[in-house]
Each structure stands twice: as C-alpha cells, then as structure tokens.
Chimera marker file (.cmm) of the C-alpha trace (Angstrom):
<marker_set name="trace">
<marker id="1" x="167.059" y="-1.435" z="161.183" r="1" g="1" b="0" radius="0.5"/>
<marker id="2" x="166.762" y="2.119" z="162.259" r="1" g="1" b="0" radius="0.5"/>
<marker id="3" x="170.270" y="3.238" z="161.449" r="1" g="1" b="0" radius="0.5"/>
<marker id="4" x="171.695" y="6.100" z="159.347" r="1" g="1" b="0" radius="0.5"/>
<marker id="5" x="172.977" y="3.345" z="156.827" r="1" g="1" b="0" radius="0.5"/>
<marker id="6" x="169.694" y="1.651" z="156.393" r="1" g="1" b="0" radius="0.5"/>
<marker id="7" x="167.663" y="1.734" z="153.305" r="1" g="1" b="0" radius="0.5"/>
<marker id="8" x="165.093" y="3.976" z="154.992" r="1" g="1" b="0" radius="0.5"/>
<marker id="9" x="167.545" y="6.471" z="156.251" r="1" g="1" b="0" radius="0.5"/>
<marker id="10" x="167.260" y="8.972" z="153.198" r="1" g="1" b="0" radius="0.5"/>
<marker id="11" x="163.624" y="9.041" z="153.526" r="1" g="1" b="0" radius="0.5"/>
<marker id="12" x="163.559" y="9.785" z="157.214" r="1" g="1" b="0" radius="0.5"/>
<marker id="13" x="166.307" y="12.256" z="156.714" r="1" g="1" b="0" radius="0.5"/>
<marker id="14" x="164.297" y="14.264" z="154.051" r="1" g="1" b="0" radius="0.5"/>
<marker id="15" x="161.110" y="13.972" z="156.351" r="1" g="1" b="0" radius="0.5"/>
<marker id="16" x="163.046" y="15.516" z="159.154" r="1" g="1" b="0" radius="0.5"/>
<marker id="17" x="164.387" y="18.279" z="157.079" r="1" g="1" b="0" radius="0.5"/>
<marker id="18" x="160.911" y="19.049" z="155.617" r="1" g="1" b="0" radius="0.5"/>
<marker id="19" x="159.380" y="19.235" z="159.072" r="1" g="1" b="0" radius="0.5"/>
<marker id="20" x="162.302" y="21.410" z="160.517" r="1" g="1" b="0" radius="0.5"/>
<marker id="21" x="162.035" y="23.813" z="157.424" r="1" g="1" b="0" radius="0.5"/>
<marker id="22" x="158.238" y="23.990" z="157.224" r="1" g="1" b="0" radius="0.5"/>
<marker id="23" x="156.736" y="27.292" z="158.422" r="1" g="1" b="0" radius="0.5"/>
<marker id="24" x="154.433" y="27.365" z="161.400" r="1" g="1" b="0" radius="0.5"/>
<marker id="25" x="150.835" y="27.238" z="160.308" r="1" g="1" b="0" radius="0.5"/>
<marker id="26" x="148.006" y="28.497" z="162.709" r="1" g="1" b="0" radius="0.5"/>
<marker id="27" x="144.645" y="26.795" z="162.473" r="1" g="1" b="0" radius="0.5"/>
<marker id="28" x="141.783" y="28.745" z="161.132" r="1" g="1" b="0" radius="0.5"/>
<marker id="29" x="139.489" y="30.057" z="163.801" r="1" g="1" b="0" radius="0.5"/>
<marker id="30" x="135.969" y="28.443" z="163.685" r="1" g="1" b="0" radius="0.5"/>
<marker id="31" x="132.656" y="30.162" z="164.392" r="1" g="1" b="0" radius="0.5"/>
<marker id="32" x="130.389" y="28.481" z="166.842" r="1" g="1" b="0" radius="0.5"/>
<marker id="33" x="128.336" y="26.937" z="163.976" r="1" g="1" b="0" radius="0.5"/>
<marker id="34" x="131.461" y="25.738" z="162.219" r="1" g="1" b="0" radius="0.5"/>
<marker id="35" x="132.643" y="24.168" z="165.568" r="1" g="1" b="0" radius="0.5"/>
<marker id="36" x="129.309" y="22.429" z="166.031" r="1" g="1" b="0" radius="0.5"/>
<marker id="37" x="129.217" y="21.264" z="162.470" r="1" g="1" b="0" radius="0.5"/>
<marker id="38" x="132.290" y="19.155" z="163.179" r="1" g="1" b="0" radius="0.5"/>
<marker id="39" x="130.072" y="17.234" z="165.534" r="1" g="1" b="0" radius="0.5"/>
<marker id="40" x="127.170" y="16.876" z="163.375" r="1" g="1" b="0" radius="0.5"/>
<marker id="41" x="125.703" y="13.370" z="162.822" r="1" g="1" b="0" radius="0.5"/>
<marker id="42" x="126.412" y="13.528" z="159.262" r="1" g="1" b="0" radius="0.5"/>
<marker id="43" x="130.178" y="13.921" z="159.864" r="1" g="1" b="0" radius="0.5"/>
<marker id="44" x="130.583" y="11.730" z="163.002" r="1" g="1" b="0" radius="0.5"/>
<marker id="45" x="128.191" y="8.961" z="162.032" r="1" g="1" b="0" radius="0.5"/>
<marker id="46" x="126.155" y="9.564" z="165.173" r="1" g="1" b="0" radius="0.5"/>
<marker id="47" x="123.027" y="8.385" z="163.457" r="1" g="1" b="0" radius="0.5"/>
<marker id="48" x="124.618" y="4.989" z="162.884" r="1" g="1" b="0" radius="0.5"/>
<marker id="49" x="122.717" y="2.335" z="165.091" r="1" g="1" b="0" radius="0.5"/>
<marker id="50" x="124.969" y="-0.027" z="167.017" r="1" g="1" b="0" radius="0.5"/>
<marker id="51" x="123.929" y="-3.582" z="167.253" r="1" g="1" b="0" radius="0.5"/>
<marker id="52" x="125.319" y="-5.299" z="170.413" r="1" g="1" b="0" radius="0.5"/>
<marker id="53" x="127.512" y="-8.230" z="169.717" r="1" g="1" b="0" radius="0.5"/>
<marker id="54" x="126.057" y="-11.629" z="170.581" r="1" g="1" b="0" radius="0.5"/>
<marker id="55" x="127.627" y="-14.419" z="172.521" r="1" g="1" b="0" radius="0.5"/>
<marker id="56" x="128.180" y="-16.172" z="169.328" r="1" g="1" b="0" radius="0.5"/>
<marker id="57" x="129.810" y="-13.153" z="167.759" r="1" g="1" b="0" radius="0.5"/>
<marker id="58" x="132.183" y="-13.000" z="170.699" r="1" g="1" b="0" radius="0.5"/>
<marker id="59" x="132.924" y="-16.522" z="171.301" r="1" g="1" b="0" radius="0.5"/>
<marker id="60" x="132.295" y="-18.295" z="168.018" r="1" g="1" b="0" radius="0.5"/>
<marker id="61" x="131.951" y="-22.116" z="168.489" r="1" g="1" b="0" radius="0.5"/>
<marker id="62" x="132.444" y="-21.844" z="172.387" r="1" g="1" b="0" radius="0.5"/>
<marker id="63" x="129.248" y="-19.855" z="172.761" r="1" g="1" b="0" radius="0.5"/>
<marker id="64" x="126.650" y="-21.507" z="175.054" r="1" g="1" b="0" radius="0.5"/>
<marker id="65" x="122.876" y="-21.086" z="174.803" r="1" g="1" b="0" radius="0.5"/>
<marker id="66" x="121.546" y="-18.714" z="177.340" r="1" g="1" b="0" radius="0.5"/>
<marker id="67" x="119.338" y="-20.451" z="179.983" r="1" g="1" b="0" radius="0.5"/>
<marker id="68" x="115.964" y="-18.885" z="180.022" r="1" g="1" b="0" radius="0.5"/>
<marker id="69" x="114.196" y="-17.880" z="183.044" r="1" g="1" b="0" radius="0.5"/>
<marker id="70" x="110.912" y="-17.727" z="181.352" r="1" g="1" b="0" radius="0.5"/>
<marker id="71" x="108.110" y="-19.828" z="182.876" r="1" g="1" b="0" radius="0.5"/>
<marker id="72" x="106.080" y="-21.753" z="180.279" r="1" g="1" b="0" radius="0.5"/>
<marker id="73" x="102.485" y="-22.828" z="181.294" r="1" g="1" b="0" radius="0.5"/>
<marker id="74" x="101.241" y="-25.690" z="179.046" r="1" g="1" b="0" radius="0.5"/>
<marker id="75" x="97.571" y="-25.624" z="180.487" r="1" g="1" b="0" radius="0.5"/>
<marker id="76" x="96.891" y="-21.945" z="179.863" r="1" g="1" b="0" radius="0.5"/>
<link id1="1" id2="2" r="1" g="1" b="0" radius="0.2"/>
<link id1="2" id2="3" r="1" g="1" b="0" radius="0.2"/>
<link id1="3" id2="4" r="1" g="1" b="0" radius="0.2"/>
<link id1="4" id2="5" r="1" g="1" b="0" radius="0.2"/>
<link id1="5" id2="6" r="1" g="1" b="0" radius="0.2"/>
<link id1="6" id2="7" r="1" g="1" b="0" radius="0.2"/>
<link id1="7" id2="8" r="1" g="1" b="0" radius="0.2"/>
<link id1="8" id2="9" r="1" g="1" b="0" radius="0.2"/>
<link id1="9" id2="10" r="1" g="1" b="0" radius="0.2"/>
<link id1="10" id2="11" r="1" g="1" b="0" radius="0.2"/>
<link id1="11" id2="12" r="1" g="1" b="0" radius="0.2"/>
<link id1="12" id2="13" r="1" g="1" b="0" radius="0.2"/>
<link id1="13" id2="14" r="1" g="1" b="0" radius="0.2"/>
<link id1="14" id2="15" r="1" g="1" b="0" radius="0.2"/>
<link id1="15" id2="16" r="1" g="1" b="0" radius="0.2"/>
<link id1="16" id2="17" r="1" g="1" b="0" radius="0.2"/>
<link id1="17" id2="18" r="1" g="1" b="0" radius="0.2"/>
<link id1="18" id2="19" r="1" g="1" b="0" radius="0.2"/>
<link id1="19" id2="20" r="1" g="1" b="0" radius="0.2"/>
<link id1="20" id2="21" r="1" g="1" b="0" radius="0.2"/>
<link id1="21" id2="22" r="1" g="1" b="0" radius="0.2"/>
<link id1="22" id2="23" r="1" g="1" b="0" radius="0.2"/>
<link id1="23" id2="24" r="1" g="1" b="0" radius="0.2"/>
<link id1="24" id2="25" r="1" g="1" b="0" radius="0.2"/>
<link id1="25" id2="26" r="1" g="1" b="0" radius="0.2"/>
<link id1="26" id2="27" r="1" g="1" b="0" radius="0.2"/>
<link id1="27" id2="28" r="1" g="1" b="0" radius="0.2"/>
<link id1="28" id2="29" r="1" g="1" b="0" radius="0.2"/>
<link id1="29" id2="30" r="1" g="1" b="0" radius="0.2"/>
<link id1="30" id2="31" r="1" g="1" b="0" radius="0.2"/>
<link id1="31" id2="32" r="1" g="1" b="0" radius="0.2"/>
<link id1="32" id2="33" r="1" g="1" b="0" radius="0.2"/>
<link id1="33" id2="34" r="1" g="1" b="0" radius="0.2"/>
<link id1="34" id2="35" r="1" g="1" b="0" radius="0.2"/>
<link id1="35" id2="36" r="1" g="1" b="0" radius="0.2"/>
<link id1="36" id2="37" r="1" g="1" b="0" radius="0.2"/>
<link id1="37" id2="38" r="1" g="1" b="0" radius="0.2"/>
<link id1="38" id2="39" r="1" g="1" b="0" radius="0.2"/>
<link id1="39" id2="40" r="1" g="1" b="0" radius="0.2"/>
<link id1="40" id2="41" r="1" g="1" b="0" radius="0.2"/>
<link id1="41" id2="42" r="1" g="1" b="0" radius="0.2"/>
<link id1="42" id2="43" r="1" g="1" b="0" radius="0.2"/>
<link id1="43" id2="44" r="1" g="1" b="0" radius="0.2"/>
<link id1="44" id2="45" r="1" g="1" b="0" radius="0.2"/>
<link id1="45" id2="46" r="1" g="1" b="0" radius="0.2"/>
<link id1="46" id2="47" r="1" g="1" b="0" radius="0.2"/>
<link id1="47" id2="48" r="1" g="1" b="0" radius="0.2"/>
<link id1="48" id2="49" r="1" g="1" b="0" radius="0.2"/>
<link id1="49" id2="50" r="1" g="1" b="0" radius="0.2"/>
<link id1="50" id2="51" r="1" g="1" b="0" radius="0.2"/>
<link id1="51" id2="52" r="1" g="1" b="0" radius="0.2"/>
<link id1="52" id2="53" r="1" g="1" b="0" radius="0.2"/>
<link id1="53" id2="54" r="1" g="1" b="0" radius="0.2"/>
<link id1="54" id2="55" r="1" g="1" b="0" radius="0.2"/>
<link id1="55" id2="56" r="1" g="1" b="0" radius="0.2"/>
<link id1="56" id2="57" r="1" g="1" b="0" radius="0.2"/>
<link id1="57" id2="58" r="1" g="1" b="0" radius="0.2"/>
<link id1="58" id2="59" r="1" g="1" b="0" radius="0.2"/>
<link id1="59" id2="60" r="1" g="1" b="0" radius="0.2"/>
<link id1="60" id2="61" r="1" g="1" b="0" radius="0.2"/>
<link id1="61" id2="62" r="1" g="1" b="0" radius="0.2"/>
<link id1="62" id2="63" r="1" g="1" b="0" radius="0.2"/>
<link id1="63" id2="64" r="1" g="1" b="0" radius="0.2"/>
<link id1="64" id2="65" r="1" g="1" b="0" radius="0.2"/>
<link id1="65" id2="66" r="1" g="1" b="0" radius="0.2"/>
<link id1="66" id2="67" r="1" g="1" b="0" radius="0.2"/>
<link id1="67" id2="68" r="1" g="1" b="0" radius="0.2"/>
<link id1="68" id2="69" r="1" g="1" b="0" radius="0.2"/>
<link id1="69" id2="70" r="1" g="1" b="0" radius="0.2"/>
<link id1="70" id2="71" r="1" g="1" b="0" radius="0.2"/>
<link id1="71" id2="72" r="1" g="1" b="0" radius="0.2"/>
<link id1="72" id2="73" r="1" g="1" b="0" radius="0.2"/>
<link id1="73" id2="74" r="1" g="1" b="0" radius="0.2"/>
<link id1="74" id2="75" r="1" g="1" b="0" radius="0.2"/>
<link id1="75" id2="76" r="1" g="1" b="0" radius="0.2"/>
</marker_set>
C-alpha cells in the first residue's frame, strides 16, 4: 500500500527529499552537428530492416492460408 507506514515509505521519502534538494541542471547546448548526430542511423537503429509480420506470426494456429488470385495455365 502507498501509505506513510508502508515498507516503501522511507525509500520514497528519501527520493522526494533528494529531488527537492537537487540543484537545477541546465542541459548542454548542442551544435547542429551534435543535434543531427542524435538521429544518426548508428544511434537510432535506422539501418535496421523491419520484416512485416505474417498472418501466422499474428494469429498463430488460427492463421488461414491466403487464397491466391494467380491464374495457372497447365497447357503453356
């Protein structure tokens, strides 16, 4: 329970005190190159190729085979 007498109360009391007493910290200003570096493919994983989930991936044993609209001519 979230009460002042719970086993977690001292931990949350200390956390609240630490947050209240911590000095404000301003973020470091980034240059344009540093900012763009945050979004590089090496950092974001943008070079990762996603594979769409199949019907079997999504529905497991309830997946149904897709009906093909392909026309097959036996006498080609």
